[in-house]
ZAFIMAR-536516 format. One record per residue (C-alpha): residue in three letters; x, y, z. Coordinates in steps of 0.1 Angstrom, whole numbers, padded with zeros to 4 digits, always signed. Layout:
AlaXYZ ...
***
This chain:
Gln+0024-0185-0099 Val+0025-0156-0074 Gln-0003-0131-0075 Leu-0010-0100-0055 Val-0045-0087-0053 Glu-0052-0052-0038 Ser-0085-0039-0025 Gly-0099-0012-0003 Gly-0095+0018-0025 Gly-0123+0043-0031 Leu-0135+0079-0029 Val-0129+0097+0004 Gln-0130+0133+0016 Thr-0100+0152+0028 Gly-0091+0141+0063 Gly-0107+0107+0059 Ser-0092+0072+0062 Leu-0089+0041+0041 Arg-0073+0007+0046 Leu-0058-0010+0016 Ser-0053-0048+0016 Cys-0030-0069-0005 Val-0036-0107-0005 Ala-0008-0128-0018 Ser-0014-0162-0034 Gly+0013-0186-0045 Asp+0038-0173-0019 Thr+0039-0162+0017 Val+0042-0126+0029 Ser+0060-0139+0060 Gly+0096-0130+0061 Lys+0095-0110+0029 Thr+0102-0073+0022 Met+0070-0059+0008 Ala+0060-0025-0002 Trp+0032-0002-0014 Phe+0038+0021-0043 Arg+0015+0047-0059 Arg+0012+0064-0093 Ala-0006+0097-0093 Pro-0020+0111-0126 Gly+0008+0124-0148 Lys+0035+0113-0124 Asp+0059+0084-0121 Arg+0053+0055-0097 Glu+0067+0062-0063 Ile+0073+0041-0032 Val+0051+0049-0003 Ala+0059+0024+0024 Arg+0079-0008+0030 Ile+0078-0035+0056 Leu+0112-0052+0058 Lys+0119-0089+0062 Ser+0140-0081+0092 Phe+0120-0076+0123 Asp+0091-0062+0103 Ser+0108-0028+0103 Thr+0090-0002+0083 Thr+0100+0028+0062 Tyr+0078+0056+0047 Ser+0082+0083+0022 Asp+0083+0118+0037 Ser+0050+0127+0022 Val+0031+0100+0041 Lys+0051+0096+0073 Gly+0029+0100+0104 Arg-0003+0094+0084 Phe+0002+0059+0068 Thr+0010+0026+0084 Ile+0021-0006+0067 Ser+0016-0039+0084 Arg+0011-0076+0077 Asp-0010-0104+0089 Thr+0008-0137+0081 Ala-0022-0158+0091 Lys-0042-0141+0064 Asn-0012-0138+0041 Thr-0021-0101+0037 Val-0003-0068+0038 Tyr-0022-0037+0047 Leu-0018+0001+0043 Gln-0037+0021+0068 Met-0041+0056+0054 Asn-0053+0084+0078 Asn-0057+0121+0073 Leu-0059+0117+0036 Lys-0051+0147+0013 Pro-0060+0154-0023 Glu-0024+0148-0032 Asp-0027+0112-0021 Thr-0050+0106-0050 Ala-0034+0078-0070 Val-0035+0041-0080 Tyr-0019+0022-0052 Tyr+0001-0010-0060 Cys+0013-0038-0037 Asn+0048-0050-0044 Leu+0068-0082-0037 Gly+0102-0084-0053 Pro+0097-0078-0091 Leu+0059-0083-0088 Phe+0031-0057-0087 Gly-0006-0062-0083 Gln-0032-0047-0106 Gly-0036-0017-0083 Thr-0065-0001-0064 Gln-0077+0035-0070 Val-0078+0060-0042 Ile-0094+0094-0048 Val-0094+0121-0022 Ser-0118+0149-0027 Ser-0111+0184-0014 
***
């Protein structure tokens, strides 16, 4: 059974940084398209970043482009989301995604 476990969320001030981690068990992150989504209070879940199975190409939503970086470490079977220059509008629960699967999420709160 595949499980995704996120960690690294927390409370940070505007302009600060956090690094989210997603550890996969039961499957490998290598060669898979994986993504980070987020759900802000009162809003629908939205995709934030993807790392593609082909050449580890990455894509980002316009709202985070230039501030967030998605990466993976196949030796640790982990996908990361480095978030810099955080803004209050980044406040959300962040979810790791592999195919139809989502983790339980990790809360990020950015104070103004």
